[in-house]
C-alpha positions as CSV (number, residue, x, y, z in Angstrom):
1,M,182.0,61.6,11.6
2,S,182.5,58.4,12.1
3,T,181.0,56.0,15.1
4,E,183.3,52.9,14.2
5,N,186.9,53.1,16.0
6,L,188.8,49.7,14.8
7,S,192.6,49.4,15.4
8,N,194.9,50.4,13.1
9,N,195.9,47.2,11.1
10,K,198.1,47.6,8.6
11,N,195.5,45.2,6.8
12,L,191.9,47.7,6.8
13,Q,190.9,48.6,4.2
14,S,187.7,51.3,4.7
15,F,185.5,51.1,1.8
16,K,183.2,54.5,1.5
17,D,180.6,55.5,3.6
18,E,177.8,54.1,3.0
19,F,174.8,54.6,6.2
20,C,174.9,58.6,7.3
21,V,171.9,58.7,10.0
22,W,171.4,61.4,12.9
23,N,171.5,59.8,16.4
24,E,170.6,61.3,19.8
25,A,174.1,61.8,21.3
26,L,172.8,63.4,24.4
27,K,170.0,64.2,26.2
28,M,170.7,67.1,29.3
29,S,168.2,68.8,31.3
30,P,170.9,71.8,33.1
31,E,169.5,74.1,35.2
32,Y,169.5,77.4,36.8
33,D,168.7,79.4,39.4
34,V,167.2,82.7,40.0
35,S,166.6,84.7,43.6
36,E,166.5,88.1,43.4
37,E,165.4,90.9,45.9
38,Y,163.8,93.9,43.8
39,I,163.5,97.5,45.7
40,L,160.1,99.2,44.7
41,P,161.0,102.5,43.7
42,D,160.0,105.5,45.8
43,Y,157.1,107.0,43.1
44,F,155.8,103.6,43.1
45,P,152.8,103.1,46.2
46,D,153.8,100.2,49.0
47,I,152.4,96.8,48.2
48,R,149.2,95.8,50.4
49,K,148.4,92.7,48.0
50,I,150.1,90.6,45.4
51,L,147.6,90.2,42.3
52,F,149.2,88.7,39.6
53,V,152.9,87.1,39.0
54,S,154.4,86.5,35.8
55,A,158.2,85.1,35.0
56,K,159.8,84.1,31.0
57,A,162.4,83.2,29.8
58,E,164.2,85.3,26.6
59,E,166.3,83.8,25.1
60,N,169.8,84.7,23.6
61,D,171.3,82.9,20.2
62,A,172.3,79.7,21.4
63,N,176.6,79.9,21.6
64,N,177.4,76.3,20.4
65,Q,181.3,75.0,20.2
66,E,183.6,72.0,20.2
67,G,182.2,70.5,23.7
68,K,179.6,72.9,25.0
69,A,176.7,74.3,23.9
70,E,175.3,77.8,26.2
71,Y,172.0,78.8,26.4
72,S,171.8,82.3,27.8
73,G,169.3,84.9,28.5
74,D,167.2,86.9,30.7
75,V,163.9,86.1,32.9
76,I,161.6,88.9,33.2
77,F,159.1,88.8,36.3
78,N,155.9,91.1,35.3
79,V,154.3,91.0,38.7
80,V,151.1,92.9,39.4
81,Y,149.8,94.7,43.0
82,M,147.7,96.6,45.1
83,G,149.4,99.2,46.6
84,D,148.2,101.1,49.7
85,T,146.2,103.5,47.7
86,G,144.2,101.0,46.4
87,Q,145.9,101.5,42.9
88,V,146.8,98.5,40.9
89,K,150.4,98.6,40.0
90,C,153.0,96.8,37.9
91,V,156.7,96.4,38.4
92,T,159.3,94.9,35.8
93,Q,162.8,93.2,36.5
94,S,164.8,90.8,33.9
95,Y,167.7,89.2,35.4
96,P,170.1,87.1,33.4
97,Y,170.5,83.3,33.1
98,T,173.2,81.0,31.3
99,N,172.1,76.5,31.3
100,Y,175.3,75.4,29.4
101,I,176.2,71.8,28.7
102,S,179.8,69.9,28.1
103,N,180.0,66.7,26.8
104,E,182.9,65.5,24.0
105,N,179.7,64.6,21.9
106,I,178.9,67.7,21.4
107,Y,180.4,69.2,17.5
108,D,180.4,72.3,15.4
109,D,178.0,70.8,12.9
110,S,175.7,69.0,15.5
111,I,172.1,69.7,15.6
112,I,171.5,70.7,19.0
113,E,167.5,70.9,20.4
114,A,166.3,73.2,23.6
115,S,163.6,74.0,24.8
116,T,163.7,76.9,27.8
117,S,160.6,76.8,30.4
118,V,161.1,79.1,34.0
119,E,159.2,76.4,36.8
120,N,158.4,77.1,40.3
121,R,158.5,81.4,40.4
122,S,157.2,82.5,43.3
123,V,156.9,86.3,44.3
124,R,157.0,87.3,48.5
125,A,156.3,90.6,50.2
126,V,159.4,90.6,52.4
127,S,158.8,94.4,53.5
128,P,156.2,96.6,51.5
129,R,158.7,98.1,49.3
130,K,160.6,95.3,48.8
131,L,159.8,91.5,47.0
132,L,161.7,88.2,46.9
133,L,161.9,87.0,43.0
134,K,162.5,83.5,42.2
135,C,162.1,81.0,39.3
136,R,164.3,77.9,38.0
137,V,164.8,78.1,34.6
138,V,165.3,75.0,32.7
139,S,166.4,74.0,29.3
140,D,166.0,70.6,28.0
141,I,168.7,69.7,25.1
142,S,169.0,67.1,22.5
143,V,172.1,66.7,20.7
144,F,171.7,64.8,17.5
145,N,175.1,64.1,15.3
146,K,175.7,62.7,12.2
147,V,176.6,58.4,12.1
148,C,178.0,57.0,9.7
149,V,179.1,53.5,9.3
150,S,180.7,51.8,6.9
151,P,182.4,48.6,6.5
152,R,185.9,47.9,6.9
153,L,187.9,45.3,5.2
154,V,189.7,43.6,8.0
155,G,192.7,41.5,6.6
156,G,192.8,42.8,2.7
157,S,195.9,43.6,1.3
158,G,195.0,45.9,-1.9
159,V,192.3,46.8,-4.4
160,E,191.6,43.0,-6.0
161,D,190.5,41.9,-2.4
162,E,187.8,44.0,-2.0
163,F,187.2,43.3,-5.5
164,T,186.2,39.6,-4.2
165,L,183.5,40.5,-2.0
166,E,180.0,40.8,-3.0
167,R,177.6,43.5,-1.1
168,K,174.3,43.5,-0.8
169,V,172.5,47.0,0.0
170,G,169.5,48.2,1.4
171,K,167.3,50.6,1.9
172,K,166.2,52.3,4.8
173,E,163.7,55.6,5.1
174,C,165.7,58.0,7.6
175,V,165.0,61.7,9.4
176,N,167.7,64.4,7.7
177,Y,167.7,67.6,9.7
178,M,168.4,71.2,8.5
179,Q,168.0,74.4,11.4
180,F,167.9,78.0,10.3
181,T,166.9,80.9,12.1
182,E,164.9,84.1,10.7
183,S,165.3,87.4,12.5
184,D,163.9,90.7,12.1
185,I,160.4,89.8,11.5
186,R,158.7,92.9,12.4
187,V,155.1,93.4,13.4
188,S,152.6,96.5,14.3
189,E,149.2,97.3,14.2
190,D,146.3,99.3,16.6
191,I,144.1,97.8,18.7
192,E,140.8,100.4,19.6
193,Y,139.1,100.4,23.0
194,K,135.9,101.2,22.8
195,G,134.9,101.7,26.9
196,K,133.4,104.3,28.8
197,T,136.1,106.2,29.7
198,P,139.5,107.0,28.1
199,I,142.3,105.3,29.1
200,A,144.5,106.9,31.5
201,E,147.1,104.1,31.9
202,I,149.4,100.7,30.9
203,V,149.0,99.0,34.0
204,Y,150.4,95.6,32.2
205,S,151.6,93.9,28.8
206,D,152.6,91.3,27.8
207,A,152.6,90.0,24.6
208,E,152.8,85.4,24.1
209,L,153.8,84.5,19.6
210,F,153.2,80.8,18.9
211,M,153.2,79.4,15.5
212,T,150.2,78.2,13.7
213,D,151.7,77.6,10.5
214,C,155.0,76.8,8.6
215,K,155.3,75.4,4.9
216,Y,158.4,74.8,2.6
217,S,157.7,75.0,-1.1
218,D,160.3,75.6,-4.5
219,G,162.6,77.2,-2.6
220,K,160.8,79.3,0.0
221,V,159.3,79.2,3.8
222,D,156.2,80.9,4.7
223,I,155.8,81.4,8.4
224,R,152.0,82.4,9.9
225,G,151.9,82.9,13.1
226,N,149.6,85.3,16.4
227,A,150.6,87.2,19.3
228,R,148.6,87.3,21.9
229,V,148.8,90.4,23.3
230,K,147.1,91.3,26.3
231,C,146.8,95.0,28.2
232,L,145.8,95.5,32.1
233,I,144.0,99.4,31.6
234,R,143.3,101.8,34.2
235,C,139.6,103.9,32.3
236,A,139.9,107.3,34.1
237,E,138.2,110.7,33.8
238,E,140.9,113.2,34.3
239,G,140.9,113.4,38.9
240,D,138.9,109.8,39.2
241,E,140.9,106.9,39.7
242,G,138.6,105.0,37.5
243,E,137.6,101.2,37.1
244,Y,140.6,98.4,35.4
245,E,139.9,96.6,32.6
246,S,141.4,94.1,30.7
247,V,142.4,94.5,26.7
248,E,143.4,92.1,24.3
249,K,144.0,90.5,20.7
250,N,145.2,88.1,18.3
251,I,148.0,90.0,16.3
252,P,148.7,88.1,12.8
253,I,151.8,87.6,11.9
254,D,152.8,86.5,8.1
255,H,155.9,86.0,7.0
256,S,157.6,84.5,4.1
257,C,162.3,83.8,3.9
258,E,164.2,82.2,1.1
259,V,166.2,79.2,2.3
260,K,167.1,75.8,-0.2
261,L,165.8,72.6,2.0
262,P,167.1,69.1,1.1
263,Q,163.9,67.9,-0.1
264,N,160.9,69.6,-1.6
265,D,159.0,68.3,0.6
266,S,160.8,68.9,3.7
267,K,158.6,69.9,6.4
268,C,159.2,72.7,8.6
269,F,158.6,73.2,12.8
270,G,159.9,75.4,14.9
271,K,158.4,78.8,17.2
272,L,157.9,82.3,17.5
273,E,160.5,84.1,19.7
274,L,159.8,88.0,20.6
275,G,162.9,90.3,20.9
276,A,162.0,94.4,21.5
277,I,158.6,95.5,22.4
278,E,156.2,98.7,22.4
279,I,153.5,99.3,23.9
280,G,152.2,102.4,24.7
281,V,148.8,104.6,24.0
282,A,148.1,106.8,21.9
283,N,145.4,109.4,20.4
284,D,142.2,108.2,17.9
285,S,140.8,110.6,15.2
286,Y,138.7,111.8,17.4
287,G,141.6,113.4,20.3
288,E,141.1,110.2,22.7
289,N,142.8,108.1,24.5
290,R,141.8,104.5,22.9
291,L,144.5,103.0,20.9
292,I,146.7,101.6,21.6
293,Q,150.2,100.5,19.1
294,V,151.8,96.9,19.5
295,D,155.0,96.9,17.6
296,F,157.6,94.4,17.8
297,V,160.6,92.6,16.2
298,C,160.2,88.9,16.2
299,R,162.5,85.9,15.4
300,A,161.1,82.4,13.8
301,R,163.6,79.3,15.4
302,L,163.0,77.0,13.0
303,T,164.2,73.5,11.4
304,G,163.5,71.7,7.9
305,I,162.8,68.0,8.9
306,S,162.6,65.3,5.5
307,N,162.6,61.9,5.5
308,S,165.2,60.2,2.8
309,D,166.1,56.8,1.5
310,T,169.6,55.8,2.6
311,V,171.2,52.9,2.2
312,F,174.1,50.7,4.3
313,T,174.9,46.9,3.9
314,D,172.9,44.5,4.6
315,D,175.3,41.5,3.9
316,I,178.7,40.9,2.8
317,F,180.2,37.7,1.7
318,S,183.9,37.1,-0.2
319,T,184.1,34.3,-3.7
320,A,187.4,33.8,-3.1
321,Y,188.6,34.0,1.2
322,K,187.2,31.9,3.9
323,Y,185.4,35.1,5.9
324,E,183.6,36.3,9.3
325,N,180.9,39.3,9.3
326,T,180.9,41.8,12.3
327,Y,177.6,43.3,12.2
328,K,176.1,46.2,14.2
329,D,172.6,47.6,15.2
330,V,172.4,51.2,14.7
331,M,169.7,53.8,16.0
332,T,167.6,56.4,13.8
333,E,164.0,57.5,13.2
334,R,161.6,59.1,10.4
335,L,159.9,61.5,10.5
336,A,155.8,60.2,11.4
337,K,153.6,63.2,11.7
338,C,153.9,66.6,12.3
339,G,151.6,69.8,12.3
340,Y,149.5,72.2,14.0
341,S,146.0,71.6,15.2
342,N,144.0,73.8,17.7
343,F,141.1,72.9,20.0
344,S,139.0,74.2,22.4
345,A,138.8,73.0,26.2
346,S,136.8,75.1,29.8
347,G,137.0,73.8,33.0
348,S,136.6,75.7,37.0
349,G,137.3,75.8,39.6
350,E,136.4,77.1,43.3
351,V,137.5,80.1,44.6
352,S,139.2,80.7,47.7
353,N,137.9,83.3,49.1
354,Q,139.3,84.3,52.8
355,E,138.8,87.7,52.4
356,G,135.1,87.8,52.7
357,I,134.5,90.5,49.6
358,V,131.5,89.5,47.4
359,L,133.6,89.2,44.3
360,N,131.3,89.7,40.5
361,R,133.7,90.5,38.0
362,V,137.0,89.3,36.8
363,V,139.2,92.1,36.3
364,F,142.1,90.4,34.0
365,S,143.2,86.6,33.8
366,Q,145.7,85.0,31.7
367,A,146.1,81.3,30.5
368,F,148.6,78.6,30.5
369,S,148.6,75.4,28.8
370,Q,151.1,72.6,29.2
371,M,151.4,68.8,27.3
372,K,153.2,66.3,25.8
373,L,152.0,63.1,24.1
374,N,151.0,60.3,25.8
375,G,151.2,57.3,23.5
376,V,149.5,55.6,20.3
377,S,146.3,53.8,20.8
378,N,143.7,52.9,18.3
379,G,145.5,54.7,15.9
380,K,145.3,57.9,17.7
381,A,148.4,60.3,19.1
382,V,147.4,60.9,21.9
383,F,148.1,63.7,24.5
384,D,147.6,64.5,27.4
385,G,148.3,68.3,29.9
386,E,146.7,71.2,31.8
387,C,145.7,74.8,31.4
388,T,146.3,77.2,34.6
389,V,144.0,80.3,34.6
390,K,145.1,83.5,36.8
391,A,143.1,85.5,37.5
392,V,142.5,88.6,39.5
393,L,138.7,89.2,40.7
394,T,136.9,92.6,42.6
395,D,133.5,93.6,43.9
396,N,131.8,96.4,43.7
397,E,133.5,98.5,45.8
398,G,137.5,97.8,43.8
399,N,138.6,95.2,46.2
400,C,140.6,93.2,44.3
401,M,142.1,89.8,44.9
402,S,143.6,86.9,42.9
403,S,143.0,83.3,42.2
404,D,143.5,80.3,40.8
405,M,142.8,77.1,39.1
406,V,144.1,74.4,37.1
407,F,142.2,71.6,35.3
408,P,143.2,68.6,32.5
409,I,142.9,69.2,28.5
410,R,143.0,66.3,26.3
411,F,143.5,66.3,22.3
412,E,144.3,63.3,19.6
413,I,145.3,63.2,16.5
414,P,144.6,60.4,13.8
415,T,148.4,58.5,12.7
416,D,149.7,56.2,11.4
417,C,152.4,55.3,13.4
418,S,151.8,52.0,15.6
419,E,155.1,52.9,18.4
420,V,156.3,56.8,18.4
421,K,160.0,56.9,19.6
422,R,160.6,60.5,20.5
423,S,157.9,63.6,20.2
424,I,158.4,67.7,20.6
425,V,155.0,68.9,21.9
426,D,154.5,72.5,21.9
427,S,151.0,74.2,23.2
428,T,149.7,77.5,24.1
429,V,146.5,79.7,24.7
430,L,145.2,81.2,21.7
431,D,141.7,82.6,22.9
432,S,140.5,82.7,26.5
433,R,137.5,83.7,28.4
434,V,137.0,83.6,32.1
435,N,134.3,84.5,34.2
436,I,133.2,84.0,37.9
437,D,130.0,82.8,39.0
438,G,129.2,83.3,42.7
439,N,132.0,81.0,44.0
440,K,132.8,79.2,40.6
441,L,135.8,80.5,38.2
442,N,134.7,79.9,34.9
443,A,137.5,79.0,31.6
444,N,136.2,78.9,28.1
445,V,139.7,78.1,26.1
446,E,141.1,77.7,22.5
447,I,144.9,76.1,22.9
448,G,147.1,75.6,20.2
449,I,149.2,72.9,19.6
450,D,152.1,72.0,17.6
451,Y,154.4,69.0,17.7
452,V,156.5,66.2,15.8
453,L,156.2,62.6,16.3
454,Y,159.3,60.4,15.3
455,E,159.3,57.2,14.5
456,K,161.9,54.4,15.5
457,V,164.4,53.0,12.9
458,T,167.1,50.1,13.6
459,A,169.0,48.5,10.8
460,N,171.8,45.7,11.4
461,T,174.6,46.8,8.9
462,V,177.8,45.4,8.4
463,T,180.6,46.3,10.0
464,T,183.4,44.5,9.4
465,V,184.5,41.9,7.3
466,S,187.3,39.6,8.0
467,I,189.2,37.5,5.3
468,D,191.7,35.1,6.0
469,K,193.8,34.6,2.6
470,N,195.5,31.3,4.1
471,I,192.7,29.8,3.7
472,K,191.1,29.8,0.2
473,I,187.9,28.8,-1.6
474,T,189.2,25.5,-3.6
475,E,187.8,25.5,-7.0
476,N,186.3,22.7,-8.5
477,K,187.7,20.4,-11.0
478,D,184.6,18.3,-12.1
479,R,183.2,20.6,-15.4
480,C,179.8,18.4,-15.4
481,V,176.2,20.3,-15.4
482,R,175.4,21.1,-12.3
483,L,171.4,22.6,-11.7
484,Y,170.3,24.3,-8.3
485,Y,166.5,24.1,-7.8
486,P,166.0,27.3,-5.6
487,E,163.5,26.9,-2.5
488,E,160.5,29.3,-2.3
489,N,162.2,31.5,-0.5
490,E,165.2,31.3,-2.4
491,D,166.5,34.9,-4.0
492,L,169.5,35.5,-6.4
493,W,171.8,36.6,-3.2
494,S,171.5,33.5,-0.8
495,V,172.0,31.3,-4.1
496,A,175.1,33.1,-4.7
497,K,175.6,33.9,-1.2
498,K,175.6,29.3,-0.7
499,Y,177.8,28.4,-3.4
500,S,181.1,31.7,-3.4
501,L,180.0,32.9,-6.6
502,S,179.7,36.5,-7.8
503,R,175.8,37.4,-9.0
504,A,177.5,38.3,-12.3
505,S,178.6,35.0,-13.2
506,L,175.7,33.6,-12.1
507,E,173.4,35.6,-14.6
508,R,176.1,34.8,-16.9
509,A,175.8,31.0,-16.5
510,N,172.1,31.7,-16.9
511,N,171.5,34.1,-19.9
512,R,169.4,35.8,-18.4
513,Q,168.8,38.8,-15.1
514,L,167.9,37.0,-11.8
515,S,167.3,40.2,-9.9
516,E,163.4,39.9,-10.3
517,G,162.9,36.8,-9.5
518,L,164.3,32.9,-9.8
519,P,163.3,30.3,-12.6
520,R,162.3,27.1,-11.5
521,V,165.8,25.2,-12.4
522,I,169.7,27.6,-12.5
523,L,172.6,26.7,-13.7
524,I,175.4,26.4,-11.0
525,P,179.0,27.7,-13.0
526,T,181.7,24.2,-12.6
527,N,184.4,26.4,-10.8
528,T,183.8,25.7,-7.0
529,I,182.9,23.3,-4.9
530,K,179.8,24.6,-3.7
């Protein structure tokens, strides 16, 4: 796939492609708005107060075809509310979405990086039995194509004209990609609940997945991650309404798969995506409902990344005819840093208590983080973002209300990269501790961050060399010996180009290899006018 589209000249000759790199051809963020009404089932109580709302996108397999990239899936809403009877309930509903882009720069072999997020989520009780669910699904899509640039010979009529050309090549370290998916990663674990009374009901449950490490060695990729499982449960003896409590646990994910990446020092980067999940209550060894059984299937979407030296044509000249070169700056990137880290952060915010109840306990909380690269300063890559905490609070009488807060987060890592061309950053809350103190909501969180940093690479490569066979380089009939005293910064190439000589003839005339350095005096073959 070449970006060069020169005219169909009969005298056009094409060299073998030499400089093939990945280049970002397209970047778009298609959006899909979800707005749906949901009527509660008859067996659910009327809505008195909405306490907590979550919405996330579960993606299907991407559909990439010539000229089109389609990303679809379902948005899953979870709405926790207090009913008119005082019970806390959760309703779950999903709606399909489709984001796609159409562009002539999308090919079957394009590398496509995509990240889908849910924004502007909102839920409103239109009536005691009806909810209005809204959100916007945004897919950030970047398309990368393999760009191959090779010098073209214009004005030549045969292979013999190529033999009159001297070519100088350079090297650039450039990134190489390989995408693959590991499906059907299965995880099962039991969470033991040690509260005062057994579990009467799981009101709400969810799992957030996060990759903590990805290593490649000897044809095998080792994937490690965490599933942060959170449940809101109702604990009660028979006939008792009981209390609501939160149960959460990090469940480890450890999986290996066989895959052949281009280089043994390749890095891998990606994300874990949740598929089917079942969370239910089971009896422990004493016959009490104290075990939360978690079974889920996930997949890993991964990209293998490696840097490799790529050669390109730096210069060309003709030893026989007048010539002219055309150059082009070709831009690509190299991997500067890739890794996974975690750090701690804390924040607090005031609880807006308009109901006047004396809140003293956090029943349930969930924290989310968003981060992006803010730049490189003093040898460190600086990531900034914010952490959002949503909490359900209660008093001694069982009255509940919700409260949200947002606080800034910041993280730095050492890097040798002075300027980052492009970055991929993903973060999640691995652990959180939330409490209420008077009218203050306090949170201590551990945040995991995975990142890929790329540096810009630019090569000024020859795209066309034009020769004029009507203007030949005249041979010098003088048979005298010619000596040349090279200047300090000259090399073999510059001397050969100055006298329109092949480098091989210059080496033969001096009976030595001149690749490593030039002597003080060079013998110039006399079959040249220069």
